[in-house]
N, CA, C and O atoms as CSV, one atom per row, in Angstrom:
chain,resi,resn,atom,element,x,y,z
A,1,MET,N,N,0.817,-1.149,-0.072
A,1,MET,CA,C,-0.008,0.000,-0.054
A,1,MET,C,C,0.901,1.275,-0.068
A,1,MET,O,O,1.922,1.287,0.618
A,2,ILE,N,N,0.543,2.353,-0.843
A,2,ILE,CA,C,1.317,3.488,-0.803
A,2,ILE,C,C,0.261,4.503,-0.502
A,2,ILE,O,O,-0.866,4.605,-0.987
A,3,ASP,N,N,0.868,5.236,0.409
A,3,ASP,CA,C,0.009,6.496,0.751
A,3,ASP,C,C,0.990,7.771,0.717
A,3,ASP,O,O,1.936,7.949,1.484
A,4,PHE,N,N,0.591,8.593,-0.288
A,4,PHE,CA,C,1.578,9.752,-0.521
A,4,PHE,C,C,0.991,10.959,0.189
A,4,PHE,O,O,-0.210,11.227,0.224
A,5,ILE,N,N,1.970,11.655,0.750
A,5,ILE,CA,C,1.758,12.922,1.368
A,5,ILE,C,C,2.641,13.931,0.751
A,5,ILE,O,O,3.852,13.867,0.962
A,6,PHE,N,N,2.086,14.956,-0.071
A,6,PHE,CA,C,3.088,15.927,-0.696
A,6,PHE,C,C,2.983,17.222,-0.129
A,6,PHE,O,O,1.898,17.670,0.243
A,7,SER,N,N,4.199,17.936,-0.031
A,7,SER,CA,C,4.124,19.229,0.537
A,7,SER,C,C,5.584,19.898,-0.172
A,7,SER,O,O,6.652,19.302,-0.308
A,8,LEU,N,N,5.304,21.150,-0.523
A,8,LEU,CA,C,6.611,21.880,-1.075
A,8,LEU,C,C,7.569,22.243,0.064
A,8,LEU,O,O,7.269,22.913,1.053
A,9,ALA,N,N,8.741,21.716,-0.207
A,9,ALA,CA,C,9.625,22.051,0.995
A,9,ALA,C,C,10.596,23.353,0.670
A,9,ALA,O,O,10.843,24.194,1.534
A,10,LEU,N,N,11.029,23.406,-0.451
A,10,LEU,CA,C,11.802,24.352,-0.951
A,10,LEU,C,C,11.483,24.630,-2.552
A,10,LEU,O,O,10.775,23.795,-3.116
A,11,THR,N,N,11.931,25.673,-3.252
A,11,THR,CA,C,11.483,26.024,-4.447
A,11,THR,C,C,11.747,24.862,-5.388
A,11,THR,O,O,10.885,24.629,-6.235
A,12,ASN,N,N,12.812,24.121,-5.342
A,12,ASN,CA,C,12.951,22.998,-6.372
A,12,ASN,C,C,12.996,21.510,-5.549
A,12,ASN,O,O,13.405,20.476,-6.077
A,13,VAL,N,N,12.627,21.578,-4.520
A,13,VAL,CA,C,12.669,20.442,-3.621
A,13,VAL,C,C,11.243,19.992,-3.302
A,13,VAL,O,O,10.489,20.783,-2.736
A,14,ILE,N,N,10.802,18.677,-3.659
A,14,ILE,CA,C,9.532,18.347,-3.438
A,14,ILE,C,C,9.626,17.067,-2.530
A,14,ILE,O,O,10.285,16.114,-2.945
A,15,ARG,N,N,8.989,17.002,-1.296
A,15,ARG,CA,C,9.146,15.915,-0.431
A,15,ARG,C,C,7.878,15.078,-0.498
A,15,ARG,O,O,6.770,15.571,-0.713
A,16,VAL,N,N,8.100,13.806,-0.306
A,16,VAL,CA,C,6.912,12.844,-0.319
A,16,VAL,C,C,7.188,11.882,0.816
A,16,VAL,O,O,8.373,11.729,1.110
A,17,GLN,N,N,6.369,11.280,1.429
A,17,GLN,CA,C,6.332,10.429,2.443
A,17,GLN,C,C,5.390,9.313,2.095
A,17,GLN,O,O,4.321,9.502,1.515
A,18,SER,N,N,5.903,7.973,2.532
A,18,SER,CA,C,5.093,6.887,2.190
A,18,SER,C,C,5.243,5.908,3.223
A,18,SER,O,O,6.197,5.951,3.999
A,19,THR,N,N,4.215,4.887,3.286
A,19,THR,CA,C,4.333,3.813,4.086
A,19,THR,C,C,4.730,2.517,3.347
A,19,THR,O,O,4.452,1.391,3.758
A,20,ILE,N,N,5.420,2.797,2.197
A,20,ILE,CA,C,5.826,1.615,1.261
A,20,ILE,C,C,6.692,0.690,2.146
A,20,ILE,O,O,7.372,1.246,3.008
A,21,CYS,N,N,6.742,-0.521,2.046
A,21,CYS,CA,C,7.542,-1.380,2.635
A,21,CYS,C,C,8.676,-1.782,1.777
A,21,CYS,O,O,8.513,-2.481,0.776
A,22,ILE,N,N,9.871,-1.322,2.183
A,22,ILE,CA,C,11.046,-1.816,1.390
A,22,ILE,C,C,11.932,-2.767,2.109
A,22,ILE,O,O,12.325,-2.551,3.255
A,23,LEU,N,N,12.213,-3.732,1.478
A,23,LEU,CA,C,13.222,-4.765,2.027
A,23,LEU,C,C,14.652,-4.118,2.267
A,23,LEU,O,O,15.218,-3.532,1.344
A,24,GLU,N,N,15.192,-4.230,3.457
A,24,GLU,CA,C,16.539,-3.567,3.701
A,24,GLU,C,C,17.474,-4.373,3.910
A,24,GLU,O,O,18.507,-3.871,4.354
A,25,ASP,N,N,17.455,-5.865,3.673
A,25,ASP,CA,C,18.472,-6.844,4.064
A,25,ASP,C,C,19.566,-6.803,3.053
A,25,ASP,O,O,20.605,-7.414,3.302
A,26,LYS,N,N,19.416,-6.039,1.756
A,26,LYS,CA,C,20.465,-6.296,0.963
A,26,LYS,C,C,20.577,-5.002,0.112
A,26,LYS,O,O,19.534,-4.530,-0.341
A,27,ASP,N,N,21.877,-4.334,-0.164
A,27,ASP,CA,C,21.760,-3.127,-0.797
A,27,ASP,C,C,21.214,-3.049,-1.953
A,27,ASP,O,O,20.578,-2.052,-2.294
A,28,HIS,N,N,21.410,-4.228,-2.821
A,28,HIS,CA,C,20.851,-4.164,-4.165
A,28,HIS,C,C,19.416,-4.247,-4.088
A,28,HIS,O,O,18.793,-3.621,-4.946
A,29,MET,N,N,18.759,-4.912,-3.211
A,29,MET,CA,C,17.327,-4.888,-3.105
A,29,MET,C,C,16.840,-3.575,-2.609
A,29,MET,O,O,15.750,-3.169,-3.009
A,30,LEU,N,N,17.529,-2.892,-1.796
A,30,LEU,CA,C,17.229,-1.454,-1.365
A,30,LEU,C,C,17.285,-0.573,-2.517
A,30,LEU,O,O,16.367,0.221,-2.721
A,31,GLY,N,N,18.286,-0.650,-3.282
A,31,GLY,CA,C,18.429,0.197,-4.471
A,31,GLY,C,C,17.370,0.190,-5.440
A,31,GLY,O,O,16.844,1.209,-5.888
A,32,LYS,N,N,17.013,-1.224,-5.812
A,32,LYS,CA,C,16.084,-1.598,-6.745
A,32,LYS,C,C,14.733,-0.935,-6.254
A,32,LYS,O,O,14.065,-0.236,-7.016
A,33,ALA,N,N,14.366,-1.186,-4.957
A,33,ALA,CA,C,13.179,-0.648,-4.428
A,33,ALA,C,C,12.978,0.921,-4.503
A,33,ALA,O,O,11.899,1.475,-4.712
A,34,GLY,N,N,14.190,1.541,-4.298
A,34,GLY,CA,C,14.299,2.806,-4.299
A,34,GLY,C,C,14.108,3.454,-5.586
A,34,GLY,O,O,13.536,4.539,-5.685
A,35,GLU,N,N,14.598,2.778,-6.618
A,35,GLU,CA,C,14.396,3.211,-7.962
A,35,GLU,C,C,12.997,3.041,-8.365
A,35,GLU,O,O,12.515,3.901,-9.102
A,36,ASP,N,N,12.254,2.017,-7.971
A,36,ASP,CA,C,11.006,1.669,-8.329
A,36,ASP,C,C,10.054,2.738,-7.657
A,36,ASP,O,O,9.073,3.191,-8.247
A,37,TYR,N,N,10.385,3.070,-6.500
A,37,TYR,CA,C,9.557,4.202,-5.625
A,37,TYR,C,C,9.955,5.532,-6.378
A,37,TYR,O,O,9.017,6.314,-6.536
A,38,ALA,N,N,11.074,5.889,-6.826
A,38,ALA,CA,C,11.490,7.047,-7.479
A,38,ALA,C,C,10.657,7.241,-8.752
A,38,ALA,O,O,10.097,8.305,-9.017
A,39,ALA,N,N,10.610,6.151,-9.520
A,39,ALA,CA,C,9.906,6.002,-10.655
A,39,ALA,C,C,8.547,6.354,-10.685
A,39,ALA,O,O,8.060,7.121,-11.515
A,40,ALA,N,N,7.831,5.701,-9.625
A,40,ALA,CA,C,6.468,6.049,-9.411
A,40,ALA,C,C,6.082,7.352,-8.990
A,40,ALA,O,O,5.018,7.884,-9.304
A,41,TYR,N,N,7.069,7.919,-8.188
A,41,TYR,CA,C,6.793,9.329,-7.646
A,41,TYR,C,C,7.169,10.315,-8.748
A,41,TYR,O,O,6.603,11.407,-8.725
A,42,LEU,N,N,8.017,10.072,-9.667
A,42,LEU,CA,C,8.088,10.874,-10.967
A,42,LEU,C,C,6.998,10.941,-11.717
A,42,LEU,O,O,6.501,12.017,-12.050
A,43,GLU,N,N,6.513,9.764,-12.059
A,43,GLU,CA,C,5.139,9.602,-12.896
A,43,GLU,C,C,4.044,10.461,-12.226
A,43,GLU,O,O,3.303,11.160,-12.917
A,44,LEU,N,N,3.948,10.415,-10.971
A,44,LEU,CA,C,2.792,11.277,-10.170
A,44,LEU,C,C,3.051,12.709,-10.343
A,44,LEU,O,O,2.212,13.573,-10.089
A,45,ASN,N,N,4.326,12.957,-10.816
A,45,ASN,CA,C,4.584,14.559,-10.850
A,45,ASN,C,C,5.102,14.874,-12.412
A,45,ASN,O,O,6.079,15.549,-12.736
A,46,ASP,N,N,4.222,14.232,-13.218
A,46,ASP,CA,C,4.320,14.441,-14.806
A,46,ASP,C,C,5.445,14.361,-15.418
A,46,ASP,O,O,5.692,15.131,-16.347
A,47,TYR,N,N,6.343,13.398,-14.999
A,47,TYR,CA,C,7.608,13.006,-15.750
A,47,TYR,C,C,7.034,11.904,-16.505
A,47,TYR,O,O,6.263,11.091,-15.996
A,48,SER,N,N,7.430,11.877,-17.787
A,48,SER,CA,C,7.232,10.646,-18.663
A,48,SER,C,C,8.388,9.874,-18.630
A,48,SER,O,O,9.440,10.447,-18.912
A,49,ILE,N,N,8.413,8.654,-18.335
A,49,ILE,CA,C,9.729,7.849,-18.159
A,49,ILE,C,C,9.807,7.267,-19.545
A,49,ILE,O,O,8.868,6.747,-20.147
A,50,LEU,N,N,11.063,7.419,-19.985
A,50,LEU,CA,C,11.352,6.809,-21.386
A,50,LEU,C,C,11.979,5.460,-21.299
A,50,LEU,O,O,11.689,4.454,-21.947
A,51,GLU,N,N,13.058,5.646,-20.215
A,51,GLU,CA,C,14.070,4.415,-20.011
A,51,GLU,C,C,14.326,4.327,-18.487
A,51,GLU,O,O,14.347,5.320,-17.759
A,52,ARG,N,N,14.519,3.057,-18.065
A,52,ARG,CA,C,15.095,2.734,-16.860
A,52,ARG,C,C,16.476,1.971,-16.896
A,52,ARG,O,O,16.643,1.060,-17.707
A,53,ASN,N,N,17.410,2.328,-16.060
A,53,ASN,CA,C,18.679,1.708,-16.170
A,53,ASN,C,C,19.427,1.634,-17.646
A,53,ASN,O,O,20.089,0.667,-18.024
A,54,TRP,N,N,19.227,2.672,-18.297
A,54,TRP,CA,C,19.772,2.806,-19.726
A,54,TRP,C,C,21.332,2.893,-19.667
A,54,TRP,O,O,21.959,3.675,-18.953
A,55,ARG,N,N,21.809,2.065,-20.438
A,55,ARG,CA,C,23.432,1.948,-20.428
A,55,ARG,C,C,23.882,2.166,-21.766
A,55,ARG,O,O,23.333,1.728,-22.777
A,56,CYS,N,N,25.094,2.992,-21.705
A,56,CYS,CA,C,26.072,2.961,-22.925
A,56,CYS,C,C,27.259,2.619,-22.592
A,56,CYS,O,O,27.392,2.106,-21.481
A,57,THR,N,N,28.405,2.797,-23.418
A,57,THR,CA,C,29.619,2.676,-23.061
A,57,THR,C,C,30.397,3.462,-21.951
A,57,THR,O,O,31.410,3.024,-21.407
A,58,LEU,N,N,29.781,4.741,-21.656
A,58,LEU,CA,C,30.213,5.728,-20.702
A,58,LEU,C,C,29.550,5.502,-19.316
A,58,LEU,O,O,30.005,6.044,-18.309
A,59,GLY,N,N,28.529,4.738,-19.288
A,59,GLY,CA,C,27.849,4.446,-17.845
A,59,GLY,C,C,26.401,4.217,-17.839
A,59,GLY,O,O,25.859,3.968,-18.916
A,60,GLU,N,N,25.780,4.265,-16.878
A,60,GLU,CA,C,24.332,3.985,-16.774
A,60,GLU,C,C,23.490,5.143,-16.055
A,60,GLU,O,O,23.936,5.706,-15.055
A,61,ALA,N,N,22.424,5.422,-16.537
A,61,ALA,CA,C,21.491,6.345,-16.055
A,61,ALA,C,C,20.358,5.519,-15.574
A,61,ALA,O,O,19.863,4.589,-16.211
A,62,ASP,N,N,19.948,5.965,-14.297
A,62,ASP,CA,C,18.831,5.327,-13.527
A,62,ASP,C,C,17.623,5.355,-14.362
A,62,ASP,O,O,17.122,4.349,-14.864
A,63,ILE,N,N,17.145,6.642,-14.499
A,63,ILE,CA,C,15.894,6.949,-15.126
A,63,ILE,C,C,16.207,8.110,-16.226
A,63,ILE,O,O,16.888,9.105,-15.977
A,64,ILE,N,N,15.650,7.847,-17.379
A,64,ILE,CA,C,15.477,8.951,-18.394
A,64,ILE,C,C,14.234,9.327,-18.555
A,64,ILE,O,O,13.437,8.393,-18.641
A,65,ALA,N,N,13.700,10.635,-18.641
A,65,ALA,CA,C,12.351,10.923,-18.679
A,65,ALA,C,C,12.143,12.344,-19.316
A,65,ALA,O,O,13.056,13.167,-19.380
A,66,ILE,N,N,11.118,12.525,-19.693
A,66,ILE,CA,C,10.679,14.024,-20.225
A,66,ILE,C,C,9.968,14.563,-19.079
A,66,ILE,O,O,9.242,13.883,-18.353
A,67,HIS,N,N,10.221,15.934,-18.920
A,67,HIS,CA,C,9.540,16.671,-17.978
A,67,HIS,C,C,9.550,18.125,-18.474
A,67,HIS,O,O,10.582,18.790,-18.570
A,68,GLN,N,N,8.370,18.547,-18.770
A,68,GLN,CA,C,8.106,19.960,-19.189
A,68,GLN,C,C,8.810,19.935,-20.574
A,68,GLN,O,O,8.530,19.118,-21.451
A,69,ASP,N,N,9.685,20.839,-20.679
A,69,ASP,CA,C,10.366,20.853,-22.036
A,69,ASP,C,C,11.774,20.475,-21.977
A,69,ASP,O,O,12.628,21.098,-22.609
A,70,ASP,N,N,12.049,19.428,-21.204
A,70,ASP,CA,C,13.272,18.825,-20.979
A,70,ASP,C,C,13.488,17.386,-21.064
A,70,ASP,O,O,12.661,16.594,-20.612
A,71,LEU,N,N,14.608,17.008,-21.645
A,71,LEU,CA,C,15.166,15.505,-21.534
A,71,LEU,C,C,15.716,15.620,-20.105
A,71,LEU,O,O,16.406,16.586,-19.782
A,72,VAL,N,N,15.409,14.630,-19.247
A,72,VAL,CA,C,15.906,14.651,-17.715
A,72,VAL,C,C,16.568,13.320,-17.627
A,72,VAL,O,O,16.005,12.301,-18.029
A,73,VAL,N,N,17.773,13.322,-17.099
A,73,VAL,CA,C,18.400,12.266,-16.628
A,73,VAL,C,C,18.272,12.219,-14.986
A,73,VAL,O,O,18.733,13.171,-14.356
A,74,VAL,N,N,17.717,11.240,-14.357
A,74,VAL,CA,C,17.488,11.261,-13.140
A,74,VAL,C,C,18.339,10.180,-12.319
A,74,VAL,O,O,18.162,8.994,-12.594
A,75,GLU,N,N,19.153,10.500,-11.433
A,75,GLU,CA,C,19.986,9.565,-10.681
A,75,GLU,C,C,19.167,9.440,-9.459
A,75,GLU,O,O,18.600,10.391,-8.921
A,76,VAL,N,N,19.136,8.228,-9.052
A,76,VAL,CA,C,18.342,7.686,-7.648
A,76,VAL,C,C,19.414,7.456,-6.671
A,76,VAL,O,O,20.389,6.809,-7.052
A,77,LYS,N,N,19.372,7.897,-5.460
A,77,LYS,CA,C,20.234,7.622,-4.445
A,77,LYS,C,C,19.380,6.987,-3.315
A,77,LYS,O,O,18.496,7.686,-2.821
A,78,THR,N,N,19.539,5.923,-2.934
A,78,THR,CA,C,18.651,5.361,-1.707
A,78,THR,C,C,19.648,4.823,-0.590
A,78,THR,O,O,20.489,3.970,-0.875
A,79,ARG,N,N,19.537,5.314,0.604
A,79,ARG,CA,C,19.985,5.101,1.716
A,79,ARG,C,C,19.122,4.853,2.903
A,79,ARG,O,O,18.020,5.399,2.970
A,80,HIS,N,N,19.567,4.040,3.874
A,80,HIS,CA,C,18.705,3.711,5.054
A,80,HIS,C,C,19.320,4.302,6.345
A,80,HIS,O,O,20.506,4.625,6.407
A,81,GLY,N,N,18.501,4.419,7.309
A,81,GLY,CA,C,18.994,4.946,8.696
A,81,GLY,C,C,18.695,6.352,8.731
A,81,GLY,O,O,18.080,6.954,7.852
A,82,LYS,N,N,19.241,6.933,9.976
A,82,LYS,CA,C,19.110,8.296,10.355
A,82,LYS,C,C,19.763,9.160,9.187
A,82,LYS,O,O,20.680,8.677,8.522
A,83,ASP,N,N,19.330,10.317,8.968
A,83,ASP,CA,C,19.811,11.186,7.955
A,83,ASP,C,C,20.032,10.460,6.494
A,83,ASP,O,O,20.988,10.754,5.775
A,84,ALA,N,N,19.145,9.578,6.171
A,84,ALA,CA,C,19.282,8.829,4.938
A,84,ALA,C,C,19.231,9.645,3.718
A,84,ALA,O,O,20.091,9.466,2.856
A,85,GLU,N,N,18.209,10.616,3.543
A,85,GLU,CA,C,18.191,11.618,2.455
A,85,GLU,C,C,19.389,12.524,2.337
A,85,GLU,O,O,19.891,12.742,1.234
A,86,GLU,N,N,19.845,13.041,3.413
A,86,GLU,CA,C,21.138,13.715,3.423
A,86,GLU,C,C,22.356,13.028,2.779
A,86,GLU,O,O,23.080,13.528,1.918
A,87,LYS,N,N,22.475,11.765,3.347
A,87,LYS,CA,C,23.664,10.922,2.992
A,87,LYS,C,C,23.482,10.583,1.547
A,87,LYS,O,O,24.495,10.484,0.856
A,88,ALA,N,N,22.321,10.396,1.021
A,88,ALA,CA,C,22.060,10.134,-0.276
A,88,ALA,C,C,22.557,11.315,-1.197
A,88,ALA,O,O,23.359,11.165,-2.118
A,89,ILE,N,N,22.024,12.409,-0.856
A,89,ILE,CA,C,22.467,13.739,-1.702
A,89,ILE,C,C,23.863,13.994,-1.576
A,89,ILE,O,O,24.418,14.485,-2.559
A,90,GLN,N,N,24.561,13.748,-0.524
A,90,GLN,CA,C,25.974,13.813,-0.408
A,90,GLN,C,C,26.764,13.031,-1.453
A,90,GLN,O,O,27.838,13.416,-1.914
A,91,ALA,N,N,26.179,11.969,-1.767
A,91,ALA,CA,C,26.857,10.824,-2.797
A,91,ALA,C,C,26.955,11.552,-4.106
A,91,ALA,O,O,27.671,11.025,-4.957
A,92,ILE,N,N,26.319,12.736,-4.421
A,92,ILE,CA,C,26.358,13.383,-5.605
A,92,ILE,C,C,27.600,14.129,-5.716
A,92,ILE,O,O,27.564,15.222,-5.149
A,93,THR,N,N,28.592,13.855,-6.245
A,93,THR,CA,C,30.028,14.635,-6.291
A,93,THR,C,C,30.012,15.291,-7.541
A,93,THR,O,O,29.307,14.912,-8.476
A,94,PRO,N,N,30.987,16.545,-7.595
A,94,PRO,CA,C,31.038,17.209,-8.829
A,94,PRO,C,C,31.296,16.189,-10.158
A,94,PRO,O,O,30.625,16.298,-11.184
A,95,SER,N,N,32.391,15.161,-9.983
A,95,SER,CA,C,32.540,14.164,-10.939
A,95,SER,C,C,31.191,13.453,-11.396
A,95,SER,O,O,30.971,13.293,-12.597
A,96,LYS,N,N,30.389,13.076,-10.528
A,96,LYS,CA,C,29.108,12.375,-10.778
A,96,LYS,C,C,28.218,13.259,-11.535
A,96,LYS,O,O,27.638,12.800,-12.519
A,97,LYS,N,N,28.041,14.523,-11.169
A,97,LYS,CA,C,27.302,15.492,-11.898
A,97,LYS,C,C,27.608,15.681,-13.380
A,97,LYS,O,O,26.791,15.829,-14.289
A,98,GLN,N,N,29.098,15.645,-13.463
A,98,GLN,CA,C,29.636,15.813,-14.842
A,98,GLN,C,C,29.132,14.406,-15.658
A,98,GLN,O,O,28.511,14.394,-16.721
A,99,LYS,N,N,29.496,13.423,-15.001
A,99,LYS,CA,C,29.194,12.170,-15.694
A,99,LYS,C,C,27.603,11.984,-16.303
A,99,LYS,O,O,27.279,11.546,-17.406
A,100,LEU,N,N,26.799,12.432,-15.281
A,100,LEU,CA,C,25.351,12.395,-15.448
A,100,LEU,C,C,24.921,13.351,-16.876
A,100,LEU,O,O,24.072,13.111,-17.734
A,101,PHE,N,N,25.764,14.385,-16.755
A,101,PHE,CA,C,25.508,15.298,-17.834
A,101,PHE,C,C,26.052,14.781,-19.235
A,101,PHE,O,O,25.474,15.018,-20.296
A,102,VAL,N,N,27.086,14.136,-19.137
A,102,VAL,CA,C,27.651,13.513,-20.450
A,102,VAL,C,C,26.577,12.352,-20.713
A,102,VAL,O,O,26.300,12.136,-21.893
A,103,LEU,N,N,25.975,11.621,-19.768
A,103,LEU,CA,C,25.199,10.619,-20.227
A,103,LEU,C,C,23.796,11.153,-20.879
A,103,LEU,O,O,23.155,10.509,-21.709
A,104,ALA,N,N,23.445,12.363,-20.397
A,104,ALA,CA,C,22.319,13.024,-20.963
A,104,ALA,C,C,22.491,13.661,-22.269
A,104,ALA,O,O,21.541,13.800,-23.039
A,105,GLU,N,N,23.788,14.087,-22.564
A,105,GLU,CA,C,24.064,14.589,-23.942
A,105,GLU,C,C,24.226,13.495,-24.809
A,105,GLU,O,O,23.784,13.653,-25.947
A,106,VAL,N,N,24.873,12.184,-24.473
A,106,VAL,CA,C,24.742,10.978,-25.469
A,106,VAL,C,C,23.389,10.505,-25.705
A,106,VAL,O,O,23.113,10.138,-26.847
A,107,TYR,N,N,22.464,10.456,-24.755
A,107,TYR,CA,C,21.188,9.961,-24.992
A,107,TYR,C,C,20.552,11.122,-25.957
A,107,TYR,O,O,19.981,10.808,-27.001
A,108,HIS,N,N,20.663,12.226,-25.619
A,108,HIS,CA,C,20.034,13.390,-26.373
A,108,HIS,C,C,20.460,13.270,-27.962
A,108,HIS,O,O,19.638,13.446,-28.861
A,109,ALA,N,N,21.653,12.995,-28.167
A,109,ALA,CA,C,22.189,13.006,-29.597
A,109,ALA,C,C,21.701,11.782,-30.338
A,109,ALA,O,O,21.582,11.713,-31.561
A,110,GLN,N,N,21.435,10.833,-29.481
A,110,GLN,CA,C,21.034,9.418,-30.189
A,110,GLN,C,C,19.490,9.451,-30.337
A,110,GLN,O,O,18.923,8.568,-30.981
A,111,SER,N,N,18.906,10.316,-29.831
A,111,SER,CA,C,17.373,10.291,-29.994
A,111,SER,C,C,16.846,11.305,-30.987
A,111,SER,O,O,17.627,11.973,-31.666
A,112,ASP,N,N,15.529,11.430,-31.083
A,112,ASP,CA,C,14.862,12.283,-31.901
A,112,ASP,C,C,14.415,13.513,-31.105
A,112,ASP,O,O,13.474,14.152,-31.576
A,113,LEU,N,N,14.953,13.914,-29.993
A,113,LEU,CA,C,14.421,14.709,-28.934
A,113,LEU,C,C,15.285,16.083,-29.084
A,113,LEU,O,O,15.429,16.819,-28.108
A,114,ALA,N,N,15.793,16.360,-30.224
A,114,ALA,CA,C,16.765,17.571,-30.250
A,114,ALA,C,C,16.027,18.742,-29.854
A,114,ALA,O,O,16.707,19.728,-29.568
A,115,HIS,N,N,14.725,18.840,-29.775
A,115,HIS,CA,C,13.806,20.012,-29.653
A,115,HIS,C,C,13.866,20.337,-27.915
A,115,HIS,O,O,13.559,21.436,-27.452
A,116,LEU,N,N,14.273,19.283,-27.161
A,116,LEU,CA,C,14.121,19.362,-25.754
A,116,LEU,C,C,15.569,19.975,-25.262
A,116,LEU,O,O,16.633,19.811,-25.859
A,117,GLY,N,N,15.381,20.714,-24.049
A,117,GLY,CA,C,16.648,20.896,-23.392
A,117,GLY,C,C,17.169,19.784,-22.558
A,117,GLY,O,O,16.466,18.783,-22.416
A,118,ILE,N,N,18.233,19.856,-22.042
A,118,ILE,CA,C,18.870,18.716,-21.035
A,118,ILE,C,C,18.812,19.267,-19.695
A,118,ILE,O,O,19.038,20.449,-19.435
A,119,ARG,N,N,18.458,18.243,-18.730
A,119,ARG,CA,C,18.635,18.629,-17.261
A,119,ARG,C,C,18.775,17.264,-16.609
A,119,ARG,O,O,18.338,16.200,-17.047
A,120,VAL,N,N,19.505,17.487,-15.410
A,120,VAL,CA,C,19.892,16.410,-14.625
A,120,VAL,C,C,19.064,16.809,-13.225
A,120,VAL,O,O,19.012,17.888,-12.635
A,121,ASP,N,N,18.501,15.653,-12.952
A,121,ASP,CA,C,17.636,15.630,-11.587
A,121,ASP,C,C,18.241,14.402,-10.619
A,121,ASP,O,O,18.771,13.381,-11.058
A,122,VAL,N,N,18.068,14.691,-9.367
A,122,VAL,CA,C,18.302,13.586,-8.271
A,122,VAL,C,C,17.024,13.237,-7.577
A,122,VAL,O,O,16.226,14.147,-7.354
A,123,VAL,N,N,16.761,12.077,-7.234
A,123,VAL,CA,C,15.834,11.706,-6.330
A,123,VAL,C,C,16.637,10.999,-5.170
A,123,VAL,O,O,17.353,10.018,-5.364
A,124,ALA,N,N,16.453,11.566,-4.012
A,124,ALA,CA,C,17.144,10.988,-2.812
A,124,ALA,C,C,16.130,10.310,-1.957
A,124,ALA,O,O,15.308,10.987,-1.339
A,125,VAL,N,N,16.142,8.954,-1.884
A,125,VAL,CA,C,15.194,8.084,-1.118
A,125,VAL,C,C,15.811,7.644,0.217
A,125,VAL,O,O,16.879,7.033,0.240
A,126,GLY,N,N,15.193,7.932,1.227
A,126,GLY,CA,C,15.599,7.719,2.529
A,126,GLY,C,C,14.775,6.532,3.044
A,126,GLY,O,O,13.608,6.567,2.653
A,127,VAL,N,N,15.086,5.511,3.809
A,127,VAL,CA,C,14.280,4.557,4.404
A,127,VAL,C,C,14.554,4.268,5.844
A,127,VAL,O,O,15.684,3.895,6.158
A,128,ILE,N,N,13.684,4.398,6.682
A,128,ILE,CA,C,13.834,4.184,8.104
A,128,ILE,C,C,12.517,3.086,8.444
A,128,ILE,O,O,11.391,3.326,8.007
A,129,ASP,N,N,12.777,2.019,9.169
A,129,ASP,CA,C,11.896,1.230,9.526
A,129,ASP,C,C,10.765,0.744,8.594
A,129,ASP,O,O,9.598,0.586,8.950
A,130,GLY,N,N,11.243,0.534,7.389
A,130,GLY,CA,C,10.392,0.173,6.186
A,130,GLY,C,C,9.572,1.186,5.740
A,130,GLY,O,O,8.685,0.857,4.952
A,131,SER,N,N,9.684,2.581,6.128
A,131,SER,CA,C,8.900,3.810,5.465
A,131,SER,C,C,9.959,4.460,4.626
A,131,SER,O,O,11.135,4.502,4.986
A,132,ALA,N,N,9.507,4.984,3.461
A,132,ALA,CA,C,10.460,5.601,2.639
A,132,ALA,C,C,9.706,7.173,2.523
A,132,ALA,O,O,8.525,7.522,2.531
A,133,THR,N,N,10.998,7.914,2.412
A,133,THR,CA,C,10.545,9.440,1.909
A,133,THR,C,C,11.405,9.583,0.747
A,133,THR,O,O,12.294,8.782,0.459
A,134,CYS,N,N,11.131,10.556,0.134
A,134,CYS,CA,C,12.056,10.997,-1.016
A,134,CYS,C,C,12.111,12.585,-1.099
A,134,CYS,O,O,11.182,13.267,-0.666
A,135,GLU,N,N,13.257,13.144,-1.682
A,135,GLU,CA,C,13.163,14.404,-2.154
A,135,GLU,C,C,13.750,14.476,-3.668
A,135,GLU,O,O,14.706,13.806,-4.058
A,136,LEU,N,N,13.018,15.396,-4.448
A,136,LEU,CA,C,13.337,15.569,-5.686
A,136,LEU,C,C,14.299,16.825,-5.814
A,136,LEU,O,O,13.910,17.920,-5.410
A,137,TYR,N,N,15.429,16.680,-6.320
A,137,TYR,CA,C,16.248,18.007,-6.408
A,137,TYR,C,C,16.339,18.006,-8.070
A,137,TYR,O,O,16.891,17.098,-8.691
A,138,GLN,N,N,15.673,19.238,-8.738
A,138,GLN,CA,C,15.750,19.604,-9.980
A,138,GLN,C,C,16.940,20.355,-10.352
A,138,GLN,O,O,17.471,21.197,-9.628
A,139,ASP,N,N,17.357,19.999,-11.567
A,139,ASP,CA,C,18.529,20.849,-12.280
A,139,ASP,C,C,19.722,20.951,-11.241
A,139,ASP,O,O,20.122,22.030,-10.805
A,140,ILE,N,N,20.211,19.807,-10.913
A,140,ILE,CA,C,21.377,20.003,-9.992
A,140,ILE,C,C,22.694,20.372,-10.730
A,140,ILE,O,O,23.774,20.400,-10.142
A,141,LEU,N,N,22.555,20.637,-11.970
A,141,LEU,CA,C,23.839,21.163,-12.523
A,141,LEU,C,C,23.974,22.678,-12.214
A,141,LEU,O,O,25.023,23.302,-12.368
A,142,ALA,N,N,22.856,23.185,-11.782
A,142,ALA,CA,C,22.805,24.770,-11.437
A,142,ALA,C,C,23.402,24.839,-9.867
A,142,ALA,O,O,23.637,25.896,-9.281
A,143,TRP,N,N,23.564,23.743,-9.410
A,143,TRP,CA,C,24.217,23.829,-7.848
A,143,TRP,C,C,25.489,24.630,-7.856
A,143,TRP,O,O,26.114,24.806,-6.810
């Protein structure tokens, strides 16, 4: 059962809380559950998901979507425990931002979406006691 509660936290940050049950026993299961949760959240917020776990020779993008007039590469970071969302967003280093932008450029060049802009967003998913929260950070390249 998913029970969403939305509230605007900051201009470009949207917070959502949920009673979704996520298995925490293995990191890969946690990451997969976090990506599923993030994809559902993005779709509820008018993102059209084009690809999940898209790969090229330069790396992988968790989610590729269209939102408003942009092609968006979305990185999902899932962490558990106290301060999980903060830990998740701290994992986005300057080199990770650059890599995500390059992946966006490659996808953009290979697609028929040249009329769209390019943006990189991050969804930070935090899990505590089986409940998940997430924050959407839009246009992280502007940080």
